[in-house]
Each structure stands twice: as C-alpha cells, then as structure tokens.
N, C-alpha and C positions, 0 to 999 in steps of 0.2 A: 201520450202523442207521436206519430211519428211524419217526416215527410222522407221525400227521397229525391237524390238526385241520380241524374240519367235511370231512372229502374232502380235506383240501390236504395234500401231504406236504410232511415236513420233515425235513433230517438231524439228528442229534445229532452234538455237538462232538467223540465222540472213541470208543473202546473202552468196549465197557458189561462191566464183570465179568462172567464163567460163573458159575453154582452151582458148589462148589470151591474158586473164588478167595477168595484172602485181599481184606482191605480194602484199598482203594489207601488211602495217606497225604492226609489231605484236612483243612482245619479249619474250623468254624461258630463262632457263637455265640451262648450264649443268653440268656435274658431280662434275665439280670445285666451282658449283654454281655461275659460271659466266656465265654474262646475253649475250644472242647469239638474235640479232634482227635481221630485214629482211635484213639489208643490208648485214649483216656477210654473208650471202647464195649467196648473188650476186656474179659471176667472176668464177664461174664450175657449171657444170647441176650438177642435183638434185633429188635427188628419196626419197622424205619426204614420210614414212610411219606412218601411224598416226594408232593409237592402241585405247580401251574402256579402257582396264587393265591390267596392264603385269602381273598379274598373272593369268591369265585364260588360259585355254588348245590354244584356239583359237590364241588369243595374240600374246604367244608364238612361237606356230607356224610360225606364220603371220613373228614377228621379226627373227626367225632363219633364218626362208627362205631367206629371203633380205641378212642377216647377207652370209650367203653362197652364196651368188653372187657378192657381192661388191668385193672382191679380182677381180672378172674377169672382171673391168670393174674400170681401176687407173683412169679413167678423169673424175670419177663423185663421187660424194657427196652421202655416203644412211646416212640417217638420221632416229630414229624412234623419235615421239614424241607423245607423255601419259599423263595427268594428274595427272599420279603417283607423288607423292613427291620422290625430291632426294634421300631421305636413300629405298624408298622402289625400285624406279629402279636400285641402287646400291644393297640393298641384292637379288636383282633379279638375277642380272647378276653374283655376286655369287654360287646363287644356281644351277644358270644353266651352271657355269664354261665357260662362254663367257663374253673373254677381247675384246677390240680395237673395240668397237661399241659405235657410236656415237648416244647414247639417249640422249633427252631434256624433261625438265618436263615444263609442261605448268601447272602447281598446280595455279597457278596465272589468267588460262583461258585468257590472251590474247590473243594468237591465235586460241582458242578455239570461241572468240565471233567473231575474224578481220575476222576472213576465211570461220565465219556461222558456225562450227561443232559442236557447244557445245550442248549441247541435256541435256537441264534441268531435264527432266522428271528421266534421269538416272544418271546427275550428270557427266557425263564422255562426250569423243570426239567421233563422228562419223568414224567409221571406214572408212581410204579411204586412197588411194595412189595418191600422185601429184609426176609429173615429171613438173621443172622446166629448163630453157633454162639457159645460163650461164650470162643474162640481170634481170632475175627473173621474167620471164612471162611464164607462167602456160601452158605447152604444149599437159597434158594428166594430165586427171582424173579424180577418178573410186571413188564415192558414194557406199559402199557398201549399198546395200537397208535391207538387213536381217544381222542383226548387230552380230548375232551367225555364220554367213558363212565366208567365206573365202575373200579375193580378188583373183581377175583373176591375178595372176603372169603372166602369159607367155604374157600375152598383156602387161601388165606394165615392161617388159623388154624388149618385142618389140618396144613398146615406147623409150626405154631407147636406145638404140640402133639405132636409128635414127638420135642421137643428140651426141654419143660417140662412139669410135671403141671398141670392144671387145676384148679381149689376153686372150691365151687360157690356162690355167693351165694344165701342166703335172701331 
C-alpha cells in the first residue's frame, strides 16, 4: 500500500490490517511513559486516530476534532497515536491548552511497523483512523491517501456509533 505527500507517492512499511482482522501486537507509551500494549486496548470500543506529526496544522485539527467528540461517546476510548516523542506530545498539549486526551507515542515505531503504517521515506506514520471493537477486531479503517488531507470524520463517527451509544451533551 502507498500514500502520497503533496502528490509524491510513498510506500508503507508492511501489510495493513483489514476490516475484520485482529489488531497485531504492538506497544506504545502514554504521557507518563507507561507501556501500553495491544492487550490494554481490548475490552472497550476504541477510535484510534493516527497522525504523522502533531506539530502540523492538519494533525492538530484532526486531533482536536476527535477530542471534541469523545465526551459524546463515554463507552468508547478515543486515542491519538503519533511517533512524536512524549515530550513533544506534552508540549503540544500545553500549547493547545488541551487536557484529558489520550496521546500515545510510537517513538519506537512498534505500532507503525506492526500496523504497516510507517512511511520510511517520510519518517512518520500514515494518517489513518481505526475503530476496533471490544475484542480488538478492526471494524473500520481509513488510510488517508493524500497525507495533507483530513480524514472522513463523519464516516468514522458513523462507524463508531454502530458499536456504541451516543450521549447527547447539552
């Protein structure tokens, strides 16, 4: 599989899981530098938003849009994964005035390689959205073909709603 960056095509590092596949085994690190493994994500429906670099406008927009949706879906986890360092992610949160967001660092690229999302020519992860059910099965995926474009937020939220109930916030 390949994606493009401003029209330049770049290959991904491996095989990307399909809808219906189980998440592969990987490890990430949370803001406390605690290891988060695939097994830690199982048990609750999750929306995993993957961004190439939090320090860019489209990645910031993508992350903020999903943060805004999280309160409407208390039965789901909303996670953002990038290969930014924990310090960079923490700095982004401070600069954006964002709290209570689940940012996970893939600085070691375990997630990127296991999910087939690492883009060697760019040195980062491919922009994508993943929804997994409570057993760790992929129920939705979008790999954004042009990495400078935003994902289809509405399609992702509609897919999430099929697995969890929505709580209307007043």
